[in-house]
All heavy atoms as a GROMACS GRO file, in nm:
protein
  530
    1MET      N    1  13.121   3.968   8.875
    1MET     CA    2  12.978   3.947   8.885
    1MET      C    3  12.919   4.031   8.997
    1MET      O    4  12.813   4.088   8.980
    1MET     CB    5  12.948   3.799   8.910
    1MET     CG    6  12.964   3.711   8.791
    1MET     SD    7  12.911   3.544   8.836
    1MET     CE    8  13.024   3.450   8.737
    2TRP      N    9  12.983   4.031   9.114
    2TRP     CA   10  12.929   4.104   9.228
    2TRP      C   11  12.919   4.253   9.197
    2TRP      O   12  12.821   4.318   9.234
    2TRP     CB   13  13.014   4.080   9.352
    2TRP     CG   14  12.965   4.157   9.469
    2TRP    CD1   15  13.030   4.257   9.535
    2TRP    CD2   16  12.839   4.143   9.535
    2TRP    NE1   17  12.952   4.305   9.637
    2TRP    CE2   18  12.833   4.237   9.640
    2TRP    CE3   19  12.728   4.061   9.516
    2TRP    CZ2   20  12.724   4.251   9.723
    2TRP    CZ3   21  12.619   4.074   9.599
    2TRP    CH2   22  12.617   4.168   9.701
    3ASN      N   23  13.018   4.309   9.133
    3ASN     CA   24  13.015   4.452   9.101
    3ASN      C   25  12.896   4.489   9.013
    3ASN      O   26  12.846   4.600   9.021
    3ASN     CB   27  13.145   4.496   9.035
    3ASN     CG   28  13.259   4.501   9.135
    3ASN    OD1   29  13.238   4.518   9.254
    3ASN    ND2   30  13.380   4.483   9.087
    4ARG      N   31  12.851   4.397   8.930
    4ARG     CA   32  12.736   4.425   8.843
    4ARG      C   33  12.604   4.423   8.917
    4ARG      O   34  12.509   4.489   8.877
    4ARG     CB   35  12.732   4.326   8.726
    4ARG     CG   36  12.841   4.350   8.625
    4ARG     CD   37  12.818   4.266   8.503
    4ARG     NE   38  12.812   4.125   8.540
    4ARG     CZ   39  12.860   4.026   8.470
    4ARG    NH1   40  12.916   4.049   8.354
    4ARG    NH2   41  12.850   3.903   8.510
    5ILE      N   42  12.594   4.346   9.026
    5ILE     CA   43  12.464   4.333   9.093
    5ILE      C   44  12.456   4.399   9.230
    5ILE      O   45  12.346   4.422   9.281
    5ILE     CB   46  12.422   4.185   9.107
    5ILE    CG1   47  12.515   4.108   9.200
    5ILE    CG2   48  12.412   4.119   8.972
    5ILE    CD1   49  12.466   3.971   9.238
    6LYS      N   50  12.568   4.433   9.292
    6LYS     CA   51  12.567   4.474   9.433
    6LYS      C   52  12.479   4.595   9.464
    6LYS      O   53  12.422   4.603   9.572
    6LYS     CB   54  12.709   4.499   9.483
    6LYS     CG   55  12.778   4.618   9.420
    6LYS     CD   56  12.917   4.633   9.474
    6LYS     CE   57  12.985   4.753   9.410
    6LYS     NZ   58  13.118   4.769   9.462
    7ASP      N   59  12.466   4.688   9.372
    7ASP     CA   60  12.384   4.806   9.398
    7ASP      C   61  12.240   4.789   9.350
    7ASP      O   62  12.158   4.880   9.368
    7ASP     CB   63  12.445   4.929   9.330
    7ASP     CG   64  12.581   4.964   9.390
    7ASP    OD1   65  12.600   4.944   9.512
    7ASP    OD2   66  12.668   5.010   9.315
    8LYS      N   67  12.210   4.676   9.289
    8LYS     CA   68  12.077   4.653   9.233
    8LYS      C   69  11.998   4.547   9.310
    8LYS      O   70  11.877   4.540   9.296
    8LYS     CB   71  12.088   4.608   9.087
    8LYS     CG   72  12.159   4.707   8.999
    8LYS     CD   73  12.180   4.649   8.861
    8LYS     CE   74  12.267   4.740   8.778
    8LYS     NZ   75  12.301   4.680   8.651
    9ILE      N   76  12.064   4.465   9.386
    9ILE     CA   77  12.001   4.350   9.448
    9ILE      C   78  11.920   4.390   9.572
    9ILE      O   79  11.962   4.475   9.649
    9ILE     CB   80  12.107   4.243   9.484
    9ILE    CG1   81  12.042   4.113   9.526
    9ILE    CG2   82  12.203   4.293   9.587
    9ILE    CD1   83  12.139   3.999   9.543
   10GLY      N   84  11.804   4.327   9.586
   10GLY     CA   85  11.719   4.355   9.702
   10GLY      C   86  11.631   4.235   9.734
   10GLY      O   87  11.632   4.134   9.662
   11ALA      N   88  11.554   4.248   9.839
   11ALA     CA   89  11.467   4.140   9.884
   11ALA      C   90  11.370   4.100   9.774
   11ALA      O   91  11.311   4.185   9.708
   11ALA     CB   92  11.390   4.183  10.008
   12GLY      N   93  11.357   3.970   9.751
   12GLY     CA   94  11.265   3.918   9.651
   12GLY      C   95  11.323   3.908   9.512
   12GLY      O   96  11.258   3.857   9.421
   13ASP      N   97  11.444   3.957   9.492
   13ASP     CA   98  11.506   3.951   9.360
   13ASP      C   99  11.550   3.809   9.327
   13ASP      O  100  11.582   3.730   9.416
   13ASP     CB  101  11.628   4.043   9.352
   13ASP     CG  102  11.591   4.189   9.348
   13ASP    OD1  103  11.472   4.220   9.328
   13ASP    OD2  104  11.681   4.272   9.366
   14ILE      N  105  11.551   3.781   9.199
   14ILE     CA  106  11.597   3.651   9.150
   14ILE      C  107  11.723   3.674   9.069
   14ILE      O  108  11.725   3.759   8.979
   14ILE     CB  109  11.488   3.584   9.064
   14ILE    CG1  110  11.364   3.558   9.148
   14ILE    CG2  111  11.542   3.456   8.999
   14ILE    CD1  112  11.244   3.512   9.067
   15ILE      N  113  11.827   3.599   9.099
   15ILE     CA  114  11.952   3.609   9.024
   15ILE      C  115  11.964   3.484   8.939
   15ILE      O  116  11.968   3.372   8.990
   15ILE     CB  117  12.073   3.618   9.119
   15ILE    CG1  118  12.060   3.739   9.210
   15ILE    CG2  119  12.202   3.622   9.039
   15ILE    CD1  120  12.162   3.744   9.321
   16LEU      N  121  11.968   3.503   8.809
   16LEU     CA  122  11.984   3.391   8.716
   16LEU      C  123  12.131   3.376   8.683
   16LEU      O  124  12.195   3.470   8.639
   16LEU     CB  125  11.904   3.417   8.588
   16LEU     CG  126  11.925   3.316   8.476
   16LEU    CD1  127  11.876   3.178   8.519
   16LEU    CD2  128  11.853   3.362   8.351
   17MET      N  129  12.184   3.258   8.707
   17MET     CA  130  12.323   3.229   8.676
   17MET      C  131  12.327   3.104   8.590
   17MET      O  132  12.261   3.006   8.619
   17MET     CB  133  12.404   3.209   8.804
   17MET     CG  134  12.404   3.331   8.893
   17MET     SD  135  12.493   3.306   9.048
   17MET     CE  136  12.659   3.288   8.989
   18HIS      N  137  12.406   3.109   8.487
   18HIS     CA  138  12.419   2.995   8.397
   18HIS      C  139  12.538   2.911   8.441
   18HIS      O  140  12.648   2.962   8.457
   18HIS     CB  141  12.437   3.043   8.253
   18HIS     CG  142  12.321   3.122   8.204
   18HIS    ND1  143  12.205   3.064   8.161
   18HIS    CD2  144  12.302   3.256   8.195
   18HIS    CE1  145  12.119   3.158   8.125
   18HIS    NE2  146  12.176   3.275   8.146
   19ASN      N  147  12.516   2.783   8.460
   19ASN     CA  148  12.623   2.697   8.509
   19ASN      C  149  12.725   2.659   8.403
   19ASN      O  150  12.826   2.600   8.434
   19ASN     CB  151  12.567   2.572   8.576
   19ASN     CG  152  12.486   2.486   8.483
   19ASN    OD1  153  12.468   2.521   8.366
   19ASN    ND2  154  12.435   2.375   8.532
   20GLY      N  155  12.702   2.695   8.279
   20GLY     CA  156  12.796   2.660   8.174
   20GLY      C  157  12.901   2.766   8.147
   20GLY      O  158  12.989   2.748   8.064
   21THR      N  159  12.895   2.879   8.219
   21THR     CA  160  12.993   2.985   8.196
   21THR      C  161  13.121   2.958   8.274
   21THR      O  162  13.121   2.886   8.374
   21THR     CB  163  12.937   3.123   8.234
   21THR    OG1  164  12.902   3.122   8.371
   21THR    CG2  165  12.815   3.158   8.150
   22GLU      N  166  13.227   3.020   8.230
   22GLU     CA  167  13.360   2.990   8.282
   22GLU      C  168  13.378   3.019   8.431
   22GLU      O  169  13.440   2.941   8.503
   22GLU     CB  170  13.464   3.069   8.202
   22GLU     CG  171  13.606   3.039   8.240
   22GLU     CD  172  13.706   3.115   8.156
   22GLU    OE1  173  13.666   3.179   8.055
   22GLU    OE2  174  13.824   3.112   8.192
   23HIS      N  175  13.324   3.129   8.482
   23HIS     CA  176  13.355   3.171   8.618
   23HIS      C  177  13.241   3.156   8.719
   23HIS      O  178  13.258   3.191   8.836
   23HIS     CB  179  13.402   3.316   8.617
   23HIS     CG  180  13.523   3.338   8.533
   23HIS    ND1  181  13.647   3.290   8.569
   23HIS    CD2  182  13.538   3.399   8.414
   23HIS    CE1  183  13.734   3.323   8.475
   23HIS    NE2  184  13.670   3.389   8.380
   24THR      N  185  13.127   3.104   8.678
   24THR     CA  186  13.013   3.094   8.770
   24THR      C  187  13.046   3.008   8.892
   24THR      O  188  13.027   3.051   9.005
   24THR     CB  189  12.889   3.038   8.698
   24THR    OG1  190  12.852   3.129   8.596
   24THR    CG2  191  12.773   3.021   8.794
   25ALA      N  192  13.096   2.889   8.871
   25ALA     CA  193  13.125   2.800   8.983
   25ALA      C  194  13.232   2.859   9.074
   25ALA      O  195  13.222   2.851   9.197
   25ALA     CB  196  13.170   2.663   8.932
   26ASP      N  197  13.331   2.924   9.016
   26ASP     CA  198  13.438   2.986   9.096
   26ASP      C  199  13.386   3.103   9.179
   26ASP      O  200  13.440   3.132   9.285
   26ASP     CB  201  13.551   3.036   9.005
   26ASP     CG  202  13.618   2.924   8.928
   26ASP    OD1  203  13.614   2.808   8.975
   26ASP    OD2  204  13.674   2.953   8.822
   27SER      N  205  13.285   3.172   9.132
   27SER     CA  206  13.234   3.292   9.198
   27SER      C  207  13.123   3.265   9.298
   27SER      O  208  13.089   3.352   9.378
   27SER     CB  209  13.181   3.390   9.092
   27SER     OG  210  13.280   3.423   9.001
   28LEU      N  211  13.064   3.149   9.294
   28LEU     CA  212  12.944   3.121   9.372
   28LEU      C  213  12.964   3.140   9.522
   28LEU      O  214  12.882   3.204   9.588
   28LEU     CB  215  12.893   2.980   9.343
   28LEU     CG  216  12.754   2.948   9.391
   28LEU    CD1  217  12.652   3.048   9.339
   28LEU    CD2  218  12.716   2.807   9.351
   29ASP      N  219  13.071   3.089   9.579
   29ASP     CA  220  13.095   3.103   9.722
   29ASP      C  221  13.104   3.250   9.762
   29ASP      O  222  13.043   3.294   9.860
   29ASP     CB  223  13.222   3.028   9.763
   29ASP     CG  224  13.244   3.028   9.913
   29ASP    OD1  225  13.153   2.984   9.986
   29ASP    OD2  226  13.352   3.073   9.955
   30MET      N  227  13.177   3.330   9.686
   30MET     CA  228  13.192   3.472   9.713
   30MET      C  229  13.058   3.543   9.701
   30MET      O  230  13.023   3.626   9.786
   30MET     CB  231  13.294   3.534   9.617
   30MET     CG  232  13.315   3.683   9.634
   30MET     SD  233  13.203   3.790   9.538
   30MET     CE  234  13.232   3.736   9.373
   31LEU      N  235  12.980   3.512   9.598
   31LEU     CA  236  12.850   3.576   9.578
   31LEU      C  237  12.756   3.545   9.694
   31LEU      O  238  12.686   3.635   9.744
   31LEU     CB  239  12.788   3.531   9.446
   31LEU     CG  240  12.856   3.585   9.321
   31LEU    CD1  241  12.798   3.517   9.198
   31LEU    CD2  242  12.841   3.735   9.311
   32ILE      N  243  12.753   3.423   9.738
   32ILE     CA  244  12.666   3.385   9.850
   32ILE      C  245  12.704   3.463   9.975
   32ILE      O  246  12.619   3.518  10.044
   32ILE     CB  247  12.673   3.232   9.875
   32ILE    CG1  248  12.603   3.158   9.761
   32ILE    CG2  249  12.612   3.196  10.011
   32ILE    CD1  250  12.623   3.009   9.763
   33LYS      N  251  12.833   3.473  10.004
   33LYS     CA  252  12.878   3.547  10.122
   33LYS      C  253  12.844   3.695  10.111
   33LYS      O  254  12.802   3.758  10.209
   33LYS     CB  255  13.028   3.528  10.141
   33LYS     CG  256  13.063   3.388  10.190
   33LYS     CD  257  13.211   3.368  10.202
   33LYS     CE  258  13.240   3.226  10.247
   33LYS     NZ  259  13.381   3.192  10.241
   34GLN      N  260  12.860   3.753   9.994
   34GLN     CA  261  12.829   3.894   9.974
   34GLN      C  262  12.678   3.920   9.990
   34GLN      O  263  12.638   4.019  10.052
   34GLN     CB  264  12.876   3.942   9.837
   34GLN     CG  265  13.024   3.941   9.818
   34GLN     CD  266  13.096   4.047   9.899
   34GLN    OE1  267  13.037   4.141   9.950
   34GLN    NE2  268  13.226   4.032   9.913
   35ILE      N  269  12.597   3.833   9.933
   35ILE     CA  270  12.452   3.847   9.944
   35ILE      C  271  12.409   3.836  10.090
   35ILE      O  272  12.332   3.918  10.139
   35ILE     CB  273  12.381   3.741   9.856
   35ILE    CG1  274  12.404   3.774   9.707
   35ILE    CG2  275  12.232   3.733   9.888
   35ILE    CD1  276  12.369   3.662   9.613
   36GLN      N  277  12.459   3.738  10.160
   36GLN     CA  278  12.426   3.723  10.301
   36GLN      C  279  12.480   3.839  10.383
   36GLN      O  280  12.419   3.879  10.482
   36GLN     CB  281  12.481   3.590  10.353
   36GLN     CG  282  12.407   3.471  10.295
   36GLN     CD  283  12.471   3.338  10.329
   36GLN    OE1  284  12.592   3.328  10.352
   36GLN    NE2  285  12.390   3.233  10.330
   37GLY      N  286  12.591   3.898  10.340
   37GLY     CA  287  12.648   4.014  10.408
   37GLY      C  288  12.559   4.138  10.397
   37GLY      O  289  12.572   4.231  10.476
   38LYS      N  290  12.470   4.139  10.299
   38LYS     CA  291  12.373   4.248  10.286
   38LYS      C  292  12.244   4.215  10.361
   38LYS      O  293  12.143   4.279  10.342
   38LYS     CB  294  12.340   4.271  10.138
   38LYS     CG  295  12.455   4.335  10.060
   38LYS     CD  296  12.417   4.363   9.917
   38LYS     CE  297  12.322   4.478   9.909
   38LYS     NZ  298  12.368   4.594   9.838
   39ASN      N  299  12.251   4.115  10.448
   39ASN     CA  300  12.137   4.069  10.528
   39ASN      C  301  12.022   4.020  10.441
   39ASN      O  302  11.905   4.036  10.477
   39ASN     CB  303  12.089   4.177  10.626
   39ASN     CG  304  12.191   4.203  10.734
   39ASN    OD1  305  12.251   4.110  10.786
   39ASN    ND2  306  12.213   4.328  10.766
   40LEU      N  307  12.054   3.961  10.328
   40LEU     CA  308  11.954   3.899  10.241
   40LEU      C  309  11.962   3.748  10.258
   40LEU      O  310  12.070   3.693  10.279
   40LEU     CB  311  11.979   3.938  10.096
   40LEU     CG  312  11.965   4.087  10.065
   40LEU    CD1  313  12.014   4.117   9.924
   40LEU    CD2  314  11.821   4.132  10.081
   41GLU      N  315  11.850   3.684  10.250
   41GLU     CA  316  11.843   3.539  10.266
   41GLU      C  317  11.832   3.474  10.129
   41GLU      O  318  11.758   3.522  10.043
   41GLU     CB  319  11.721   3.503  10.350
   41GLU     CG  320  11.705   3.357  10.377
   41GLU     CD  321  11.581   3.326  10.458
   41GLU    OE1  322  11.505   3.419  10.492
   41GLU    OE2  323  11.559   3.208  10.486
   42ILE      N  324  11.903   3.367  10.108
   42ILE     CA  325  11.897   3.293   9.982
   42ILE      C  326  11.796   3.180  10.000
   42ILE      O  327  11.808   3.100  10.094
   42ILE     CB  328  12.036   3.239   9.943
   42ILE    CG1  329  12.131   3.357   9.922
   42ILE    CG2  330  12.026   3.150   9.820
   42ILE    CD1  331  12.274   3.319   9.900
   43VAL      N  332  11.696   3.176   9.913
   43VAL     CA  333  11.592   3.074   9.920
   43VAL      C  334  11.570   3.014   9.782
   43VAL      O  335  11.612   3.070   9.682
   43VAL     CB  336  11.458   3.131   9.974
   43VAL    CG1  337  11.476   3.186  10.115
   43VAL    CG2  338  11.403   3.237   9.882
   44LYS      N  339  11.499   2.902   9.780
   44LYS     CA  340  11.462   2.839   9.653
   44LYS      C  341  11.353   2.921   9.586
   44LYS      O  342  11.272   2.985   9.653
   44LYS     CB  343  11.410   2.698   9.675
   44LYS     CG  344  11.510   2.602   9.732
   44LYS     CD  345  11.446   2.466   9.741
   44LYS     CE  346  11.455   2.416   9.883
   44LYS     NZ  347  11.381   2.293   9.903
   45ILE      N  348  11.350   2.918   9.455
   45ILE     CA  349  11.246   2.987   9.378
   45ILE      C  350  11.107   2.945   9.427
   45ILE      O  351  11.017   3.026   9.439
   45ILE     CB  352  11.259   2.956   9.227
   45ILE    CG1  353  11.384   3.022   9.172
   45ILE    CG2  354  11.136   2.996   9.150
   45ILE    CD1  355  11.370   3.165   9.134
   46SER      N  356  11.092   2.817   9.458
   46SER     CA  357  10.961   2.767   9.500
   46SER      C  358  10.910   2.835   9.627
   46SER      O  359  10.791   2.838   9.653
   46SER     CB  360  10.965   2.616   9.519
   46SER     OG  361  11.059   2.581   9.620
   47GLU      N  362  11.002   2.895   9.706
   47GLU     CA  363  10.961   2.966   9.826
   47GLU      C  364  10.918   3.109   9.795
   47GLU      O  365  10.856   3.174   9.879
   47GLU     CB  366  11.075   2.968   9.927
   47GLU     CG  367  11.108   2.829   9.981
   47GLU     CD  368  11.223   2.832  10.078
   47GLU    OE1  369  11.228   2.923  10.163
   47GLU    OE2  370  11.309   2.743  10.069
   48LEU      N  371  10.951   3.160   9.677
   48LEU     CA  372  10.918   3.297   9.641
   48LEU      C  373  10.786   3.312   9.568
   48LEU      O  374  10.726   3.418   9.570
   48LEU     CB  375  11.028   3.356   9.549
   48LEU     CG  376  11.163   3.385   9.611
   48LEU    CD1  377  11.258   3.436   9.504
   48LEU    CD2  378  11.149   3.487   9.723
   49ILE      N  379  10.743   3.207   9.502
   49ILE     CA  380  10.625   3.222   9.417
   49ILE      C  381  10.498   3.176   9.489
   49ILE      O  382  10.500   3.086   9.572
   49ILE     CB  383  10.640   3.143   9.285
   49ILE    CG1  384  10.661   2.994   9.311
   49ILE    CG2  385  10.753   3.199   9.201
   49ILE    CD1  386  10.658   2.909   9.187
   50TYR      N  387  10.390   3.244   9.457
   50TYR     CA  388  10.259   3.201   9.506
   50TYR      C  389  10.210   3.092   9.414
   50TYR      O  390  10.219   3.101   9.292
   50TYR     CB  391  10.160   3.318   9.504
   50TYR     CG  392  10.200   3.432   9.593
   50TYR    CD1  393  10.217   3.560   9.540
   50TYR    CD2  394  10.218   3.413   9.729
   50TYR    CE1  395  10.253   3.666   9.622
   50TYR    CE2  396  10.254   3.520   9.812
   50TYR     CZ  397  10.272   3.644   9.758
   50TYR     OH  398  10.307   3.749   9.838
   51LYS      N  399  10.154   2.988   9.471
   51LYS     CA  400  10.106   2.876   9.391
   51LYS      C  401   9.956   2.883   9.368
   51LYS      O  402   9.904   2.822   9.277
   51LYS     CB  403  10.146   2.745   9.459
   51LYS     CG  404  10.297   2.726   9.462
   51LYS     CD  405  10.335   2.600   9.536
   51LYS     CE  406  10.481   2.571   9.536
   51LYS     NZ  407  10.569   2.666   9.591
   52GLU      N  408   9.885   2.959   9.451
   52GLU     CA  409   9.739   2.972   9.440
   52GLU      C  410   9.698   3.114   9.472
   52GLU      O  411   9.767   3.185   9.545
   52GLU     CB  412   9.670   2.877   9.539
   52GLU     CG  413   9.696   2.730   9.513
   52GLU     CD  414   9.632   2.640   9.617
   52GLU    OE1  415   9.565   2.692   9.708
   52GLU    OE2  416   9.649   2.518   9.608
   53ASN      N  417   9.583   3.155   9.419
   53ASN     CA  418   9.520   3.281   9.453
   53ASN      C  419   9.611   3.403   9.430
   53ASN      O  420   9.639   3.480   9.522
   53ASN     CB  421   9.471   3.278   9.598
   53ASN     CG  422   9.364   3.382   9.624
   53ASN    OD1  423   9.298   3.427   9.532
   53ASN    ND2  424   9.349   3.420   9.749
   54TYR      N  425   9.659   3.421   9.307
   54TYR     CA  426   9.746   3.533   9.276
   54TYR      C  427   9.713   3.590   9.138
   54TYR      O  428   9.647   3.527   9.057
   54TYR     CB  429   9.893   3.491   9.280
   54TYR     CG  430   9.932   3.397   9.169
   54TYR    CD1  431   9.980   3.445   9.048
   54TYR    CD2  432   9.919   3.259   9.183
   54TYR    CE1  433  10.015   3.358   8.945
   54TYR    CE2  434   9.954   3.173   9.082
   54TYR     CZ  435  10.002   3.223   8.963
   54TYR     OH  436  10.036   3.138   8.862
   55THR      N  437   9.760   3.711   9.115
   55THR     CA  438   9.755   3.773   8.983
   55THR      C  439   9.896   3.823   8.950
   55THR      O  440   9.980   3.839   9.040
   55THR     CB  441   9.657   3.893   8.979
   55THR    OG1  442   9.695   3.986   9.080
   55THR    CG2  443   9.514   3.848   9.001
   56ILE      N  444   9.921   3.848   8.823
   56ILE     CA  445  10.048   3.904   8.780
   56ILE      C  446  10.018   4.038   8.714
   56ILE      O  447   9.937   4.046   8.622
   56ILE     CB  448  10.121   3.810   8.683
   56ILE    CG1  449  10.153   3.678   8.754
   56ILE    CG2  450  10.248   3.876   8.629
   56ILE    CD1  451  10.217   3.573   8.667
   57ASP      N  452  10.082   4.145   8.764
   57ASP     CA  453  10.054   4.278   8.711
   57ASP      C  454  10.133   4.306   8.583
   57ASP      O  455  10.208   4.221   8.535
   57ASP     CB  456  10.077   4.385   8.817
   57ASP     CG  457  10.222   4.400   8.859
   57ASP    OD1  458  10.314   4.360   8.784
   57ASP    OD2  459  10.245   4.454   8.969
   58MET      N  460  10.117   4.428   8.529
   58MET     CA  461  10.180   4.465   8.402
   58MET      C  462  10.333   4.461   8.407
   58MET      O  463  10.399   4.450   8.305
   58MET     CB  464  10.141   4.606   8.357
   58MET     CG  465  10.001   4.644   8.381
   58MET     SD  466   9.956   4.812   8.334
   58MET     CE  467  10.073   4.866   8.218
   59ASN      N  468  10.388   4.470   8.527
   59ASN     CA  469  10.534   4.467   8.543
   59ASN      C  470  10.588   4.326   8.562
   59ASN      O  471  10.707   4.308   8.579
   59ASN     CB  472  10.575   4.553   8.663
   59ASN     CG  473  10.538   4.697   8.643
   59ASN    OD1  474  10.563   4.755   8.538
   59ASN    ND2  475  10.479   4.756   8.745
   60GLY      N  476  10.499   4.229   8.563
   60GLY     CA  477  10.541   4.091   8.583
   60GLY      C  478  10.553   4.052   8.729
   60GLY      O  479  10.605   3.947   8.762
   61THR      N  480  10.503   4.137   8.819
   61THR     CA  481  10.508   4.109   8.962
   61THR      C  482  10.390   4.023   9.002
   61THR      O  483  10.276   4.053   8.967
   61THR     CB  484  10.505   4.241   9.042
   61THR    OG1  485  10.616   4.321   9.002
   61THR    CG2  486  10.514   4.215   9.192
   62GLN      N  487  10.419   3.918   9.076
   62GLN     CA  488  10.315   3.828   9.123
   62GLN      C  489  10.258   3.884   9.253
   62GLN      O  490  10.332   3.912   9.346
   62GLN     CB  491  10.375   3.689   9.145
   62GLN     CG  492  10.274   3.583   9.172
   62GLN     CD  493  10.341   3.449   9.197
   62GLN    OE1  494  10.447   3.441   9.257
   62GLN    NE2  495  10.276   3.343   9.154
   63ASN      N  496  10.126   3.901   9.260
   63ASN     CA  497  10.060   3.958   9.376
   63ASN      C  498   9.960   3.860   9.435
   63ASN      O  499   9.877   3.805   9.362
   63ASN     CB  500   9.987   4.088   9.339
   63ASN     CG  501  10.082   4.190   9.282
   63ASN    OD1  502  10.172   4.235   9.351
   63ASN    ND2  503  10.065   4.224   9.156
   64PHE      N  504   9.967   3.841   9.566
   64PHE     CA  505   9.877   3.750   9.635
   64PHE      C  506   9.742   3.818   9.651
   64PHE      O  507   9.734   3.934   9.689
   64PHE     CB  508   9.934   3.713   9.772
   64PHE     CG  509   9.848   3.617   9.848
   64PHE    CD1  510   9.836   3.484   9.807
   64PHE    CD2  511   9.781   3.656   9.962
   64PHE    CE1  512   9.758   3.395   9.877
   64PHE    CE2  513   9.702   3.568  10.033
   64PHE     CZ  514   9.691   3.438   9.990
   65ASN      N  515   9.636   3.747   9.620
   65ASN     CA  516   9.500   3.798   9.637
   65ASN      C  517   9.443   3.742   9.766
   65ASN      O  518   9.426   3.623   9.782
   65ASN     CB  519   9.411   3.754   9.521
   65ASN     CG  520   9.461   3.807   9.390
   65ASN    OD1  521   9.514   3.917   9.382
   65ASN    ND2  522   9.444   3.731   9.284
   66ASN      N  523   9.414   3.831   9.859
   66ASN     CA  524   9.356   3.788   9.988
   66ASN      C  525   9.217   3.736   9.971
   66ASN      O  526   9.136   3.778   9.904
   66ASN     CB  527   9.358   3.902  10.088
   66ASN     CG  528   9.499   3.935  10.132
   66ASN    OD1  529   9.582   3.845  10.142
   66ASN    ND2  530   9.526   4.061  10.157
   0.00000   0.00000   0.00000
């Protein structure tokens, strides 16, 4: 799993993992350590999204409107 995302992951990215797959639970500890090793912080989705005063552009990016 890490090899597939390590060169693509960046600040603000969301990683979707399905808990019903065979190796997700086994890989989670390693993935968390690797992500933190890239100086990225793991947060809840609710901390990433704007709840008020925003627009979504053509790329699906949520933008805060001042």
